PDB file of N, CA, C and O in Angstrom:
ATOM      1  N   MET A   1      11.472  43.661  14.217  1.00  0.00           N
ATOM      2  CA  MET A   1      11.232  42.961  15.164  1.00  0.00           C
ATOM      3  C   MET A   1       9.982  42.197  15.180  1.00  0.00           C
ATOM      4  O   MET A   1       9.781  41.228  15.913  1.00  0.00           O
ATOM      5  N   LEU A   2       9.273  42.611  14.458  1.00  0.00           N
ATOM      6  CA  LEU A   2       7.759  42.081  14.001  1.00  0.00           C
ATOM      7  C   LEU A   2       8.050  40.812  13.586  1.00  0.00           C
ATOM      8  O   LEU A   2       7.845  39.835  14.307  1.00  0.00           O
ATOM      9  N   LYS A   3       8.499  40.746  12.513  1.00  0.00           N
ATOM     10  CA  LYS A   3       9.033  39.798  11.736  1.00  0.00           C
ATOM     11  C   LYS A   3      10.001  38.146  12.768  1.00  0.00           C
ATOM     12  O   LYS A   3       9.796  36.934  12.848  1.00  0.00           O
ATOM     13  N   GLU A   4      10.784  38.904  13.203  1.00  0.00           N
ATOM     14  CA  GLU A   4      11.288  37.741  14.032  1.00  0.00           C
ATOM     15  C   GLU A   4      10.673  37.038  15.090  1.00  0.00           C
ATOM     16  O   GLU A   4      11.075  35.945  15.488  1.00  0.00           O
ATOM     17  N   ILE A   5       9.399  37.839  15.699  1.00  0.00           N
ATOM     18  CA  ILE A   5       8.946  37.326  16.762  1.00  0.00           C
ATOM     19  C   ILE A   5       7.549  36.609  16.225  1.00  0.00           C
ATOM     20  O   ILE A   5       6.783  35.814  16.769  1.00  0.00           O
ATOM     21  N   LYS A   6       7.554  37.121  15.161  1.00  0.00           N
ATOM     22  CA  LYS A   6       6.508  35.966  14.079  1.00  0.00           C
ATOM     23  C   LYS A   6       7.081  34.710  13.486  1.00  0.00           C
ATOM     24  O   LYS A   6       6.361  33.854  12.971  1.00  0.00           O
ATOM     25  N   TYR A   7       8.380  34.614  13.565  1.00  0.00           N
ATOM     26  CA  TYR A   7       9.275  33.167  13.027  1.00  0.00           C
ATOM     27  C   TYR A   7       9.280  32.659  14.078  1.00  0.00           C
ATOM     28  O   TYR A   7       8.991  31.464  14.028  1.00  0.00           O
ATOM     29  N   LEU A   8       9.566  33.193  15.412  1.00  0.00           N
ATOM     30  CA  LEU A   8      10.117  32.398  16.706  1.00  0.00           C
ATOM     31  C   LEU A   8       8.326  32.078  16.831  1.00  0.00           C
ATOM     32  O   LEU A   8       8.199  30.883  17.098  1.00  0.00           O
ATOM     33  N   ILE A   9       7.476  32.504  16.762  1.00  0.00           N
ATOM     34  CA  ILE A   9       6.031  32.096  17.010  1.00  0.00           C
ATOM     35  C   ILE A   9       5.554  30.431  16.014  1.00  0.00           C
ATOM     36  O   ILE A   9       5.053  29.352  16.331  1.00  0.00           O
ATOM     37  N   PHE A  10       5.871  30.822  15.212  1.00  0.00           N
ATOM     38  CA  PHE A  10       6.196  29.547  13.830  1.00  0.00           C
ATOM     39  C   PHE A  10       6.685  28.777  14.580  1.00  0.00           C
ATOM     40  O   PHE A  10       5.808  28.070  15.077  1.00  0.00           O
ATOM     41  N   VAL A  11       8.054  28.449  15.069  1.00  0.00           N
ATOM     42  CA  VAL A  11       8.898  27.888  14.899  1.00  0.00           C
ATOM     43  C   VAL A  11       8.444  27.241  16.597  1.00  0.00           C
ATOM     44  O   VAL A  11       8.758  26.085  16.882  1.00  0.00           O
ATOM     45  N   VAL A  12       7.976  27.798  17.232  1.00  0.00           N
ATOM     46  CA  VAL A  12       7.636  26.757  18.853  1.00  0.00           C
ATOM     47  C   VAL A  12       6.481  26.031  18.903  1.00  0.00           C
ATOM     48  O   VAL A  12       6.062  25.461  19.911  1.00  0.00           O
ATOM     49  N   ILE A  13       5.750  26.048  17.394  1.00  0.00           N
ATOM     50  CA  ILE A  13       4.427  25.943  17.520  1.00  0.00           C
ATOM     51  C   ILE A  13       5.034  24.921  16.959  1.00  0.00           C
ATOM     52  O   ILE A  13       5.043  23.895  17.639  1.00  0.00           O
ATOM     53  N   ILE A  14       5.537  24.882  15.948  1.00  0.00           N
ATOM     54  CA  ILE A  14       6.583  23.627  14.782  1.00  0.00           C
ATOM     55  C   ILE A  14       6.921  22.700  16.049  1.00  0.00           C
ATOM     56  O   ILE A  14       6.308  21.641  16.180  1.00  0.00           O
ATOM     57  N   ILE A  15       7.686  23.009  16.782  1.00  0.00           N
ATOM     58  CA  ILE A  15       8.178  21.822  18.207  1.00  0.00           C
ATOM     59  C   ILE A  15       7.025  21.539  18.795  1.00  0.00           C
ATOM     60  O   ILE A  15       6.500  20.514  18.358  1.00  0.00           O
ATOM     61  N   LEU A  16       6.498  22.042  19.561  1.00  0.00           N
ATOM     62  CA  LEU A  16       4.795  21.963  20.605  1.00  0.00           C
ATOM     63  C   LEU A  16       4.122  20.571  19.470  1.00  0.00           C
ATOM     64  O   LEU A  16       3.919  19.414  19.838  1.00  0.00           O
ATOM     65  N   PHE A  17       3.916  21.060  18.236  1.00  0.00           N
ATOM     66  CA  PHE A  17       3.459  19.908  17.708  1.00  0.00           C
ATOM     67  C   PHE A  17       4.066  18.645  17.547  1.00  0.00           C
ATOM     68  O   PHE A  17       3.400  17.631  17.759  1.00  0.00           O
ATOM     69  N   LEU A  18       5.434  18.567  17.144  1.00  0.00           N
ATOM     70  CA  LEU A  18       6.402  17.389  17.069  1.00  0.00           C
ATOM     71  C   LEU A  18       6.281  16.718  18.350  1.00  0.00           C
ATOM     72  O   LEU A  18       5.797  15.596  18.202  1.00  0.00           O
ATOM     73  N   PHE A  19       6.590  17.051  19.742  1.00  0.00           N
ATOM     74  CA  PHE A  19       6.736  17.019  20.624  1.00  0.00           C
ATOM     75  C   PHE A  19       5.279  16.597  21.225  1.00  0.00           C
ATOM     76  O   PHE A  19       5.339  15.910  22.244  1.00  0.00           O
ATOM     77  N   PHE A  20       4.009  16.906  20.745  1.00  0.00           N
ATOM     78  CA  PHE A  20       2.816  16.274  21.472  1.00  0.00           C
ATOM     79  C   PHE A  20       2.316  14.750  20.284  1.00  0.00           C
ATOM     80  O   PHE A  20       1.757  13.660  20.409  1.00  0.00           O
ATOM     81  N   THR A  21       2.892  15.499  19.281  1.00  0.00           N
ATOM     82  CA  THR A  21       2.145  13.965  18.069  1.00  0.00           C
ATOM     83  C   THR A  21       3.527  12.301  18.689  1.00  0.00           C
ATOM     84  O   THR A  21       3.230  11.121  18.873  1.00  0.00           O
ATOM     85  N   GLY A  22       5.071  13.071  18.839  1.00  0.00           N
ATOM     86  CA  GLY A  22       5.795  12.302  19.601  1.00  0.00           C
ATOM     87  C   GLY A  22       5.034  11.626  20.830  1.00  0.00           C
ATOM     88  O   GLY A  22       4.899  10.446  21.155  1.00  0.00           O
ATOM     89  N   LYS A  23       4.697  12.527  21.252  1.00  0.00           N
ATOM     90  CA  LYS A  23       4.111  12.117  23.117  1.00  0.00           C
ATOM     91  C   LYS A  23       3.317  11.208  22.973  1.00  0.00           C
ATOM     92  O   LYS A  23       3.467  10.299  23.790  1.00  0.00           O
ATOM     93  N   TYR A  24       2.209  11.030  21.973  1.00  0.00           N
ATOM     94  CA  TYR A  24       0.933  10.564  21.867  1.00  0.00           C
ATOM     95  C   TYR A  24       1.167   9.126  20.842  1.00  0.00           C
ATOM     96  O   TYR A  24       0.268   8.295  20.715  1.00  0.00           O
ATOM     97  N   TYR A  25       2.237   9.024  20.294  1.00  0.00           N
ATOM     98  CA  TYR A  25       2.371   7.552  19.509  1.00  0.00           C
ATOM     99  C   TYR A  25       2.978   7.077  20.039  1.00  0.00           C
ATOM    100  O   TYR A  25       2.825   5.856  20.077  1.00  0.00           O
ATOM    101  N   PHE A  26       4.094   7.690  20.824  1.00  0.00           N
ATOM    102  CA  PHE A  26       4.577   6.757  21.978  1.00  0.00           C
ATOM    103  C   PHE A  26       4.142   6.821  23.276  1.00  0.00           C
ATOM    104  O   PHE A  26       5.014   6.765  24.143  1.00  0.00           O
ATOM    105  N   SER A  27       2.724   6.951  23.694  1.00  0.00           N
ATOM    106  CA  SER A  27       2.504   6.504  24.964  1.00  0.00           C
ATOM    107  C   SER A  27       2.104   5.322  24.623  1.00  0.00           C
ATOM    108  O   SER A  27       1.889   4.970  23.464  1.00  0.00           O
ATOM    109  N   ASN A  28       1.901   4.200  26.253  1.00  0.00           N
ATOM    110  CA  ASN A  28       1.224   3.144  25.951  1.00  0.00           C
ATOM    111  C   ASN A  28       0.062   2.965  25.790  1.00  0.00           C
ATOM    112  O   ASN A  28      -0.442   1.867  25.552  1.00  0.00           O
ATOM    113  N   GLU A  29      -0.670   4.262  25.921  1.00  0.00           N
ATOM    114  CA  GLU A  29      -2.533   3.804  25.954  1.00  0.00           C
ATOM    115  C   GLU A  29      -2.552   3.655  23.998  1.00  0.00           C
ATOM    116  O   GLU A  29      -3.194   2.765  23.441  1.00  0.00           O
ATOM    117  N   ASN A  30      -1.895   4.489  23.387  1.00  0.00           N
ATOM    118  CA  ASN A  30      -1.331   3.819  21.687  1.00  0.00           C
ATOM    119  C   ASN A  30      -1.155   3.330  21.355  1.00  0.00           C
ATOM    120  O   ASN A  30      -1.480   2.888  20.253  1.00  0.00           O
ATOM    121  N   ILE A  31      -0.095   2.876  22.531  1.00  0.00           N
ATOM    122  CA  ILE A  31       0.212   0.914  21.698  1.00  0.00           C
ATOM    123  C   ILE A  31      -0.405   0.215  21.793  1.00  0.00           C
ATOM    124  O   ILE A  31      -0.473  -0.768  21.055  1.00  0.00           O
ATOM    125  N   LYS A  32      -1.442   0.567  23.218  1.00  0.00           N
ATOM    126  CA  LYS A  32      -2.296  -1.006  23.601  1.00  0.00           C
ATOM    127  C   LYS A  32      -3.466  -0.803  22.685  1.00  0.00           C
ATOM    128  O   LYS A  32      -4.145  -1.791  22.402  1.00  0.00           O
ATOM    129  N   ASN A  33      -3.770   0.351  22.201  1.00  0.00           N
ATOM    130  CA  ASN A  33      -5.058   0.470  21.215  1.00  0.00           C
ATOM    131  C   ASN A  33      -4.133  -0.607  19.996  1.00  0.00           C
ATOM    132  O   ASN A  33      -4.141  -1.829  19.850  1.00  0.00           O
ATOM    133  N   SER A  34      -3.611   0.169  19.484  1.00  0.00           N
ATOM    134  CA  SER A  34      -2.590  -0.404  18.476  1.00  0.00           C
ATOM    135  C   SER A  34      -2.611  -2.265  18.487  1.00  0.00           C
ATOM    136  O   SER A  34      -3.184  -3.108  17.798  1.00  0.00           O
ATOM    137  N   TYR A  35      -1.987  -2.297  19.257  1.00  0.00           N
ATOM    138  CA  TYR A  35      -1.885  -3.478  19.646  1.00  0.00           C
ATOM    139  C   TYR A  35      -3.442  -4.410  19.184  1.00  0.00           C
ATOM    140  O   TYR A  35      -3.591  -5.226  18.274  1.00  0.00           O
ATOM    141  N   ARG A  36      -4.284  -3.985  20.040  1.00  0.00           N
ATOM    142  CA  ARG A  36      -5.793  -4.431  20.125  1.00  0.00           C
ATOM    143  C   ARG A  36      -6.415  -4.429  18.883  1.00  0.00           C
ATOM    144  O   ARG A  36      -7.466  -5.053  18.736  1.00  0.00           O
ATOM    145  N   SER A  37      -5.912  -3.817  17.980  1.00  0.00           N
ATOM    146  CA  SER A  37      -6.734  -3.214  16.640  1.00  0.00           C
ATOM    147  C   SER A  37      -6.058  -4.153  15.593  1.00  0.00           C
ATOM    148  O   SER A  37      -6.761  -4.387  14.610  1.00  0.00           O
ATOM    149  N   TYR A  38      -4.633  -4.824  15.623  1.00  0.00           N
ATOM    150  CA  TYR A  38      -3.880  -5.465  15.017  1.00  0.00           C
ATOM    151  C   TYR A  38      -4.693  -7.015  15.325  1.00  0.00           C
ATOM    152  O   TYR A  38      -4.969  -7.634  14.297  1.00  0.00           O
ATOM    153  N   LYS A  39      -5.022  -7.561  16.418  1.00  0.00           N
ATOM    154  CA  LYS A  39      -5.052  -8.631  16.778  1.00  0.00           C
ATOM    155  C   LYS A  39      -6.544  -9.114  16.604  1.00  0.00           C
ATOM    156  O   LYS A  39      -6.933 -10.269  16.437  1.00  0.00           O
ATOM    157  N   ASN A  40      -7.445  -7.705  16.698  1.00  0.00           N
ATOM    158  CA  ASN A  40      -9.060  -7.468  16.204  1.00  0.00           C
ATOM    159  C   ASN A  40      -8.788  -8.242  14.485  1.00  0.00           C
ATOM    160  O   ASN A  40      -9.275  -9.328  14.173  1.00  0.00           O
ATOM    161  N   ILE A  41      -8.006  -7.472  13.651  1.00  0.00           N
ATOM    162  CA  ILE A  41      -8.245  -7.539  12.473  1.00  0.00           C
ATOM    163  C   ILE A  41      -7.482  -9.206  12.031  1.00  0.00           C
ATOM    164  O   ILE A  41      -7.987  -9.778  11.065  1.00  0.00           O
ATOM    165  N   ASP A  42      -6.387  -9.851  12.711  1.00  0.00           N
ATOM    166  CA  ASP A  42      -5.746 -11.210  12.555  1.00  0.00           C
ATOM    167  C   ASP A  42      -7.113 -11.932  12.822  1.00  0.00           C
ATOM    168  O   ASP A  42      -7.367 -12.683  11.881  1.00  0.00           O
ATOM    169  N   GLU A  43      -8.224 -11.954  13.946  1.00  0.00           N
ATOM    170  CA  GLU A  43      -8.801 -12.941  14.100  1.00  0.00           C
ATOM    171  C   GLU A  43     -10.144 -12.630  12.883  1.00  0.00           C
ATOM    172  O   GLU A  43     -10.930 -13.550  12.660  1.00  0.00           O
ATOM    173  N   LYS A  44     -10.268 -11.614  12.333  1.00  0.00           N
ATOM    174  CA  LYS A  44     -11.375 -11.658  11.612  1.00  0.00           C
ATOM    175  C   LYS A  44     -11.115 -12.106  10.021  1.00  0.00           C
ATOM    176  O   LYS A  44     -11.766 -12.610   9.105  1.00  0.00           O
ATOM    177  N   ILE A  45     -10.200 -11.771  10.181  1.00  0.00           N
ATOM    178  CA  ILE A  45      -9.621 -12.558   8.937  1.00  0.00           C
ATOM    179  C   ILE A  45      -9.146 -14.217   8.757  1.00  0.00           C
ATOM    180  O   ILE A  45      -9.120 -14.898   7.732  1.00  0.00           O
ATOM    181  N   LYS A  46      -8.835 -14.528   9.979  1.00  0.00           N
ATOM    182  CA  LYS A  46      -9.157 -15.821  10.209  1.00  0.00           C
ATOM    183  C   LYS A  46     -10.493 -16.468  10.066  1.00  0.00           C
ATOM    184  O   LYS A  46     -10.595 -17.411   9.281  1.00  0.00           O
ATOM    185  N   VAL A  47     -11.698 -15.991  10.858  1.00  0.00           N
ATOM    186  CA  VAL A  47     -12.885 -16.400  10.687  1.00  0.00           C
ATOM    187  C   VAL A  47     -13.222 -16.231   8.583  1.00  0.00           C
ATOM    188  O   VAL A  47     -13.569 -17.149   7.840  1.00  0.00           O
ATOM    189  N   TYR A  48     -12.981 -14.936   8.239  1.00  0.00           N
ATOM    190  CA  TYR A  48     -13.585 -14.780   7.442  1.00  0.00           C
ATOM    191  C   TYR A  48     -12.793 -16.114   5.834  1.00  0.00           C
ATOM    192  O   TYR A  48     -13.471 -16.638   4.950  1.00  0.00           O
ATOM    193  N   SER A  49     -11.134 -16.261   6.058  1.00  0.00           N
ATOM    194  CA  SER A  49     -10.815 -17.054   5.287  1.00  0.00           C
ATOM    195  C   SER A  49     -11.234 -18.879   6.179  1.00  0.00           C
ATOM    196  O   SER A  49     -10.670 -19.884   5.745  1.00  0.00           O
ATOM    197  N   LYS A  50     -11.814 -18.933   6.868  1.00  0.00           N
ATOM    198  CA  LYS A  50     -12.681 -19.703   7.275  1.00  0.00           C
ATOM    199  C   LYS A  50     -14.139 -20.573   6.249  1.00  0.00           C
ATOM    200  O   LYS A  50     -14.655 -21.634   5.900  1.00  0.00           O
ATOM    201  N   ASN A  51     -14.181 -18.638   6.181  1.00  0.00           N
ATOM    202  CA  ASN A  51     -15.828 -18.992   5.225  1.00  0.00           C
ATOM    203  C   ASN A  51     -15.868 -19.016   3.864  1.00  0.00           C
ATOM    204  O   ASN A  51     -16.962 -19.146   3.314  1.00  0.00           O
ATOM    205  N   LEU A  52     -14.691 -18.898   3.109  1.00  0.00           N
ATOM    206  CA  LEU A  52     -14.534 -18.774   2.047  1.00  0.00           C
ATOM    207  C   LEU A  52     -14.611 -20.000   0.720  1.00  0.00           C
ATOM    208  O   LEU A  52     -13.705 -20.833   0.757  1.00  0.00           O
ATOM    209  N   PRO A  53     -15.278 -20.088  -0.020  1.00  0.00           N
ATOM    210  CA  PRO A  53     -15.782 -21.119  -0.924  1.00  0.00           C
ATOM    211  C   PRO A  53     -14.766 -21.392  -1.760  1.00  0.00           C
ATOM    212  O   PRO A  53     -14.346 -20.441  -2.420  1.00  0.00           O
ATOM    213  N   LEU A  54     -14.117 -22.741  -1.947  1.00  0.00           N
ATOM    214  CA  LEU A  54     -13.713 -23.082  -2.918  1.00  0.00           C
ATOM    215  C   LEU A  54     -14.055 -23.116  -4.068  1.00  0.00           C
ATOM    216  O   LEU A  54     -15.186 -23.568  -4.249  1.00  0.00           O
ATOM    217  N   LEU A  55     -13.296 -22.687  -5.263  1.00  0.00           N
ATOM    218  CA  LEU A  55     -13.547 -23.170  -6.618  1.00  0.00           C
ATOM    219  C   LEU A  55     -13.191 -23.749  -7.578  1.00  0.00           C
ATOM    220  O   LEU A  55     -11.978 -23.591  -7.716  1.00  0.00           O
ATOM    221  N   LYS A  56     -13.739 -24.526  -8.555  1.00  0.00           N
ATOM    222  CA  LYS A  56     -13.462 -25.815  -9.040  1.00  0.00           C
ATOM    223  C   LYS A  56     -12.786 -25.432  -9.994  1.00  0.00           C
ATOM    224  O   LYS A  56     -13.220 -24.553 -10.739  1.00  0.00           O
ATOM    225  N   ASN A  57     -11.680 -25.957 -10.167  1.00  0.00           N
ATOM    226  CA  ASN A  57     -10.383 -25.554 -11.216  1.00  0.00           C
ATOM    227  C   ASN A  57     -11.050 -25.733 -12.468  1.00  0.00           C
ATOM    228  O   ASN A  57     -11.395 -26.899 -12.660  1.00  0.00           O
ATOM    229  N   ASP A  58     -11.423 -24.676 -13.655  1.00  0.00           N
ATOM    230  CA  ASP A  58     -11.552 -24.726 -14.655  1.00  0.00           C
ATOM    231  C   ASP A  58     -10.700 -24.577 -16.065  1.00  0.00           C
ATOM    232  O   ASP A  58     -11.208 -24.475 -17.181  1.00  0.00           O
ATOM    233  N   THR A  59      -9.324 -24.587 -15.765  1.00  0.00           N
ATOM    234  CA  THR A  59      -8.196 -23.749 -16.429  1.00  0.00           C
ATOM    235  C   THR A  59      -8.039 -24.672 -17.454  1.00  0.00           C
ATOM    236  O   THR A  59      -7.621 -24.178 -18.500  1.00  0.00           O
ATOM    237  N   GLU A  60      -8.350 -26.433 -17.469  1.00  0.00           N
ATOM    238  CA  GLU A  60      -7.528 -27.215 -17.743  1.00  0.00           C
ATOM    239  C   GLU A  60      -8.197 -27.372 -19.615  1.00  0.00           C
ATOM    240  O   GLU A  60      -9.259 -27.404 -20.237  1.00  0.00           O
ATOM    241  N   ASN A  61      -6.597 -27.432 -19.851  1.00  0.00           N
ATOM    242  CA  ASN A  61      -6.572 -27.372 -21.463  1.00  0.00           C
ATOM    243  C   ASN A  61      -7.336 -26.080 -21.966  1.00  0.00           C
ATOM    244  O   ASN A  61      -8.335 -26.187 -22.678  1.00  0.00           O
ATOM    245  N   ILE A  62      -6.671 -24.469 -21.442  1.00  0.00           N
ATOM    246  CA  ILE A  62      -6.958 -23.586 -22.061  1.00  0.00           C
ATOM    247  C   ILE A  62      -6.214 -22.937 -23.068  1.00  0.00           C
ATOM    248  O   ILE A  62      -6.736 -22.228 -23.929  1.00  0.00           O
ATOM    249  N   ILE A  63      -4.695 -23.223 -22.957  1.00  0.00           N
ATOM    250  CA  ILE A  63      -3.429 -22.953 -23.818  1.00  0.00           C
ATOM    251  C   ILE A  63      -3.548 -23.292 -25.103  1.00  0.00           C
ATOM    252  O   ILE A  63      -2.784 -24.257 -25.114  1.00  0.00           O
ATOM    253  N   GLU A  64      -3.879 -23.218 -25.998  1.00  0.00           N
ATOM    254  CA  GLU A  64      -3.933 -23.577 -27.881  1.00  0.00           C
ATOM    255  C   GLU A  64      -2.405 -22.545 -28.126  1.00  0.00           C
ATOM    256  O   GLU A  64      -2.155 -21.341 -28.055  1.00  0.00           O
ATOM    257  N   TYR A  65      -1.501 -24.000 -28.492  1.00  0.00           N
ATOM    258  CA  TYR A  65      -0.390 -23.438 -28.924  1.00  0.00           C
ATOM    259  C   TYR A  65      -0.292 -23.123 -30.496  1.00  0.00           C
ATOM    260  O   TYR A  65      -0.677 -24.094 -31.147  1.00  0.00           O
ATOM    261  N   VAL A  66       0.044 -22.225 -31.150  1.00  0.00           N
ATOM    262  CA  VAL A  66       0.394 -22.004 -32.775  1.00  0.00           C
ATOM    263  C   VAL A  66       1.606 -22.442 -33.272  1.00  0.00           C
ATOM    264  O   VAL A  66       2.650 -22.150 -32.689  1.00  0.00           O
ATOM    265  N   LYS A  67       1.596 -22.940 -34.027  1.00  0.00           N
ATOM    266  CA  LYS A  67       2.737 -23.583 -34.788  1.00  0.00           C
ATOM    267  C   LYS A  67       3.254 -22.299 -35.388  1.00  0.00           C
ATOM    268  O   LYS A  67       2.492 -21.752 -36.185  1.00  0.00           O
ATOM    269  N   GLN A  68       4.447 -21.704 -35.138  1.00  0.00           N
ATOM    270  CA  GLN A  68       4.628 -20.203 -35.611  1.00  0.00           C
ATOM    271  C   GLN A  68       5.455 -21.240 -37.503  1.00  0.00           C
ATOM    272  O   GLN A  68       5.889 -22.335 -37.861  1.00  0.00           O
ATOM    273  N   THR A  69       5.205 -20.014 -37.977  1.00  0.00           N
ATOM    274  CA  THR A  69       6.017 -20.379 -39.555  1.00  0.00           C
ATOM    275  C   THR A  69       7.521 -19.799 -39.868  1.00  0.00           C
ATOM    276  O   THR A  69       8.109 -19.369 -38.876  1.00  0.00           O
ATOM    277  N   ASP A  70       8.057 -19.747 -40.830  1.00  0.00           N
ATOM    278  CA  ASP A  70       9.661 -18.984 -41.002  1.00  0.00           C
ATOM    279  C   ASP A  70       9.589 -17.674 -41.910  1.00  0.00           C
ATOM    280  O   ASP A  70      10.430 -16.912 -42.386  1.00  0.00           O
ATOM    281  N   LYS A  71       7.840 -17.785 -41.938  1.00  0.00           N
ATOM    282  CA  LYS A  71       7.720 -16.402 -42.831  1.00  0.00           C
ATOM    283  C   LYS A  71       8.548 -14.887 -42.047  1.00  0.00           C
ATOM    284  O   LYS A  71       8.095 -14.385 -41.018  1.00  0.00           O
ATOM    285  N   LYS A  72       9.560 -14.444 -42.632  1.00  0.00           N
ATOM    286  CA  LYS A  72      10.038 -12.613 -42.159  1.00  0.00           C
ATOM    287  C   LYS A  72       8.713 -11.883 -41.766  1.00  0.00           C
ATOM    288  O   LYS A  72       7.769 -11.470 -42.441  1.00  0.00           O
ATOM    289  N   ARG A  73       9.014 -11.873 -40.296  1.00  0.00           N
ATOM    290  CA  ARG A  73       8.050 -11.279 -39.777  1.00  0.00           C
ATOM    291  C   ARG A  73       8.270  -9.638 -39.604  1.00  0.00           C
ATOM    292  O   ARG A  73       9.219  -9.254 -38.920  1.00  0.00           O
ATOM    293  N   LYS A  74       7.197  -8.481 -40.362  1.00  0.00           N
ATOM    294  CA  LYS A  74       7.745  -6.713 -40.471  1.00  0.00           C
ATOM    295  C   LYS A  74       8.361  -6.520 -38.933  1.00  0.00           C
ATOM    296  O   LYS A  74       7.794  -7.171 -38.056  1.00  0.00           O
ATOM    297  N   LYS A  75       8.964  -6.064 -38.723  1.00  0.00           N
ATOM    298  CA  LYS A  75       9.731  -5.673 -37.272  1.00  0.00           C
ATOM    299  C   LYS A  75       8.860  -4.653 -36.579  1.00  0.00           C
ATOM    300  O   LYS A  75       8.606  -3.566 -37.098  1.00  0.00           O
ATOM    301  N   ASN A  76       8.407  -5.022 -35.401  1.00  0.00           N
ATOM    302  CA  ASN A  76       7.261  -3.164 -35.372  1.00  0.00           C
ATOM    303  C   ASN A  76       7.916  -2.478 -34.674  1.00  0.00           C
ATOM    304  O   ASN A  76       8.369  -2.941 -33.627  1.00  0.00           O
ATOM    305  N   SER A  77       8.126  -1.336 -35.005  1.00  0.00           N
ATOM    306  CA  SER A  77       8.839  -0.424 -34.959  1.00  0.00           C
ATOM    307  C   SER A  77       7.967   1.402 -34.940  1.00  0.00           C
ATOM    308  O   SER A  77       7.839   2.276 -35.798  1.00  0.00           O
ATOM    309  N   ILE A  78       7.701   1.320 -34.025  1.00  0.00           N
ATOM    310  CA  ILE A  78       6.971   3.192 -33.902  1.00  0.00           C
ATOM    311  C   ILE A  78       7.507   3.963 -34.566  1.00  0.00           C
ATOM    312  O   ILE A  78       6.713   4.708 -35.139  1.00  0.00           O
ATOM    313  N   PHE A  79       9.060   4.243 -34.880  1.00  0.00           N
ATOM    314  CA  PHE A  79       9.532   5.594 -35.176  1.00  0.00           C
ATOM    315  C   PHE A  79       9.613   4.943 -36.759  1.00  0.00           C
ATOM    316  O   PHE A  79       9.276   5.761 -37.615  1.00  0.00           O
ATOM    317  N   GLY A  80       9.856   4.114 -37.078  1.00  0.00           N
ATOM    318  CA  GLY A  80      10.277   3.194 -38.417  1.00  0.00           C
ATOM    319  C   GLY A  80       9.066   3.746 -39.394  1.00  0.00           C
ATOM    320  O   GLY A  80       9.350   3.746 -40.591  1.00  0.00           O
ATOM    321  N   ASN A  81       7.870   4.172 -39.066  1.00  0.00           N
ATOM    322  CA  ASN A  81       7.123   4.584 -40.221  1.00  0.00           C
ATOM    323  C   ASN A  81       6.715   6.280 -40.134  1.00  0.00           C
ATOM    324  O   ASN A  81       5.569   6.723 -40.044  1.00  0.00           O
ATOM    325  N   TYR A  82       7.355   6.683 -40.162  1.00  0.00           N
ATOM    326  CA  TYR A  82       8.021   8.153 -40.053  1.00  0.00           C
ATOM    327  C   TYR A  82       8.992   8.421 -40.811  1.00  0.00           C
ATOM    328  O   TYR A  82       9.528   9.528 -40.761  1.00  0.00           O
TER     329      TYR A  82
END
């Protein structure tokens, strides 16, 4: 008898938690606050992006190409050495 009451209380608590969480999540107050938050973040990104310094390009002629020879290469293998 006591075990069933304990399980019933657990189920009721879980259902109440889900109900109140959903009620808050879908409330107009929460939707307004989240929209305002998104709007503030977008404005901050726009202001910050206007103040970014531009760096000069220093990557010209960085890659040096090596001519490969026709020598047979040793095949790399983890398990071939054992």
